C-alpha positions as a LaTeX table, in Angstrom:
\begin{tabular}{lrrr}
\hline
Residue & $x$ (\AA) & $y$ (\AA) & $z$ (\AA) \\
\hline
Met1 & $-60.08$ & 3.06 & 4.07 \\
Ile2 & $-57.40$ & 4.19 & 1.79 \\
Gly3 & $-58.53$ & 8.08 & 3.72 \\
Trp4 & $-56.22$ & 5.30 & 6.39 \\
Leu5 & $-53.86$ & 4.26 & 4.17 \\
Val6 & $-52.42$ & 7.12 & 2.74 \\
Thr7 & $-52.36$ & 9.55 & 6.14 \\
Thr8 & $-50.29$ & 5.62 & 7.83 \\
Leu9 & $-48.66$ & 5.32 & 4.90 \\
Gly10 & $-47.71$ & 8.04 & 2.92 \\
Met11 & $-48.29$ & 7.90 & $-1.10$ \\
Arg12 & $-44.89$ & 7.48 & $-1.00$ \\
Gly13 & $-45.17$ & 3.86 & 0.42 \\
Ile14 & $-48.15$ & 2.84 & $-0.87$ \\
Leu15 & $-46.14$ & 3.47 & $-4.63$ \\
Tyr16 & $-43.46$ & 1.27 & $-3.40$ \\
Gly17 & $-45.41$ & $-1.41$ & $-1.92$ \\
Leu18 & $-46.74$ & $-1.47$ & $-5.18$ \\
Gly19 & $-42.95$ & $-1.47$ & $-6.88$ \\
Ala20 & $-42.59$ & $-3.89$ & $-4.36$ \\
Leu21 & $-45.72$ & $-5.99$ & $-5.55$ \\
Ala22 & $-44.69$ & $-5.56$ & $-9.78$ \\
Ile23 & $-41.15$ & $-7.15$ & $-9.14$ \\
Val24 & $-42.39$ & $-9.58$ & $-7.15$ \\
Ser25 & $-44.76$ & $-10.71$ & $-9.32$ \\
Phe26 & $-42.29$ & $-10.29$ & $-12.67$ \\
Gly27 & $-40.05$ & $-12.88$ & $-10.08$ \\
Gly28 & $-42.25$ & $-14.64$ & $-10.05$ \\
Tyr29 & $-43.01$ & $-14.69$ & $-14.12$ \\
Leu30 & $-39.77$ & $-15.31$ & $-15.15$ \\
Tyr31 & $-39.37$ & $-18.21$ & $-12.61$ \\
Val32 & $-42.49$ & $-20.00$ & $-14.31$ \\
His33 & $-40.79$ & $-18.84$ & $-18.06$ \\
Val34 & $-37.70$ & $-19.55$ & $-17.74$ \\
Arg35 & $-38.60$ & $-23.01$ & $-15.50$ \\
Asn36 & $-41.37$ & $-23.71$ & $-18.17$ \\
Ile37 & $-37.93$ & $-23.09$ & $-20.90$ \\
Gly38 & $-36.35$ & $-26.45$ & $-18.70$ \\
Ile39 & $-39.18$ & $-28.66$ & $-18.49$ \\
Ala40 & $-39.62$ & $-28.13$ & $-22.51$ \\
Ala41 & $-36.33$ & $-29.15$ & $-23.58$ \\
Glu42 & $-36.04$ & $-31.72$ & $-21.05$ \\
Arg43 & $-39.30$ & $-33.22$ & $-22.85$ \\
Ala44 & $-37.68$ & $-33.12$ & $-26.88$ \\
Arg45 & $-33.93$ & $-34.67$ & $-25.25$ \\
Ile46 & $-36.02$ & $-37.39$ & $-23.94$ \\
Glu47 & $-38.01$ & $-37.58$ & $-27.49$ \\
Arg48 & $-34.57$ & $-37.44$ & $-29.61$ \\
Ala49 & $-33.35$ & $-40.18$ & $-27.48$ \\
Asn50 & $-36.28$ & $-42.04$ & $-28.32$ \\
Gln51 & $-36.51$ & $-41.48$ & $-31.46$ \\
Glu52 & $-32.97$ & $-42.13$ & $-31.74$ \\
Ala53 & $-33.89$ & $-45.85$ & $-29.99$ \\
Glu54 & $-36.47$ & $-46.40$ & $-31.62$ \\
Arg55 & $-34.22$ & $-46.33$ & $-35.06$ \\
Lys56 & $-31.52$ & $-48.04$ & $-33.84$ \\
Ala57 & $-34.44$ & $-50.84$ & $-32.86$ \\
Asp58 & $-35.86$ & $-50.52$ & $-37.00$ \\
Asp59 & $-32.06$ & $-51.37$ & $-37.50$ \\
Gly60 & $-31.49$ & $-54.72$ & $-35.17$ \\
Gln61 & $-34.95$ & $-55.95$ & $-35.96$ \\
Ser62 & $-34.20$ & $-55.19$ & $-39.66$ \\
Asn63 & $-30.45$ & $-57.74$ & $-39.68$ \\
Val64 & $-32.41$ & $-60.16$ & $-37.65$ \\
Glu65 & $-34.73$ & $-60.72$ & $-40.33$ \\
Arg66 & $-32.03$ & $-60.39$ & $-43.30$ \\
Cys67 & $-30.08$ & $-62.95$ & $-41.76$ \\
Tyr68 & $-33.15$ & $-65.43$ & $-41.20$ \\
Asn69 & $-34.74$ & $-64.59$ & $-44.91$ \\
Ala70 & $-31.14$ & $-65.67$ & $-46.16$ \\
Gly71 & $-31.73$ & $-69.02$ & $-44.33$ \\
Asn72 & $-29.09$ & $-67.88$ & $-41.63$ \\
His73 & $-28.73$ & $-68.53$ & $-37.59$ \\
Trp74 & $-29.12$ & $-65.03$ & $-35.88$ \\
Asn75 & $-26.39$ & $-65.66$ & $-32.94$ \\
Arg76 & $-28.54$ & $-63.77$ & $-30.03$ \\
Ala77 & $-24.73$ & $-64.79$ & $-27.78$ \\
Thr78 & $-22.64$ & $-62.33$ & $-29.74$ \\
Gly79 & $-25.27$ & $-59.98$ & $-31.58$ \\
Val80 & $-23.67$ & $-61.73$ & $-35.88$ \\
Cys81 & $-25.54$ & $-63.72$ & $-38.33$ \\
Asp82 & $-24.22$ & $-66.51$ & $-38.66$ \\
Thr83 & $-23.77$ & $-68.57$ & $-42.38$ \\
Gly84 & $-23.29$ & $-71.61$ & $-40.25$ \\
Pro85 & $-25.98$ & $-74.06$ & $-39.25$ \\
Gly86 & $-27.67$ & $-73.39$ & $-36.90$ \\
\hline
\end{tabular}
């Protein structure tokens, strides 16, 4: 079988084929690697956005709690603490 390949393609043809296979394989590796880097970066960006949203929600909840604890009324329409009667 190998003798047939060598006589049909020649040694140079086999080496070119192996070289092409190596180049295509490396290209596939690079594609997957770069894609995975992009996916990881996007996940990190989403995680940062989620943490920021949680922080803002906690801050907002703290403001509402402070308002009610002070005996005031939280105005949901304006998003501020009304110091007058609720």
